[in-house]
N, C-alpha and C positions, 0 to 999 in steps of 0.2 A: 368467475371475479378476480382481477388481479389481483397482486399483495404488494402493497407498498415501498418500494425500496428507495432508502436514502438515498440524499441528491448530497449528502457529505460526514465525511463521520469525523470523531474526538481524537485524537494521539491513542486514547484505549481500546477506542475500540475499531479504530484502522488495525490496529495490534490485530486484533482477535480476528478481526476476519482477512488479516494480508495473511498471518505465521512470523509475521516479522515482528521483533522489539522495537521499544520505542529508541533504540538508541542509531537502530540501523534505517527508523524513516528518517529522526534528525537529520544524520547523519546525510542522507539520500535529497533530502530540502536543503543542508547547507549547501551541498555539489550543482543543485543546478539542476537535478535528478527527476525532482519529485516536486510542484507546488503544493503549499498550503494560505491561509488564510489566518487574518486572526483577524477573532470579536473579543474585547476585554481584551483576557489575561487565557485564553481561550482559544488554541491551538482548531484548523481543520483542514481535513483534508478530501477532495471532491472525488466523488465518489470515481468518478471519468477519470479525475486524472491515477488514482491510485491504482485502478485497473491499466490502465495503459504504461505505470512507470512497471506495473507486477509485466506485464508484456511486453513490455523493450528486453529482459532479461534475458539471456540465451538459453537455449532448451537444452533441456537436461540430454547426457547422454548414458546410454547405460554400455558398461562395461561385462556384465554377466556373460560369466563362459557354460555353459557345461562341459566338463571334462569331462 
């Protein structure tokens, strides 16, 4: 049985699932890096847009050395 996957997240939920703070998400929205939708006073981020924004970030590089 397939679990329901949200189509959109409120800002608090987007912060929780992404691990980013509200300021980081609002900054990304202001820079047109992340799309957001408004319904009344609430801001929503579509799940696919949040995923695309996260995937657009550079890959981490491991600098660990075992000397």
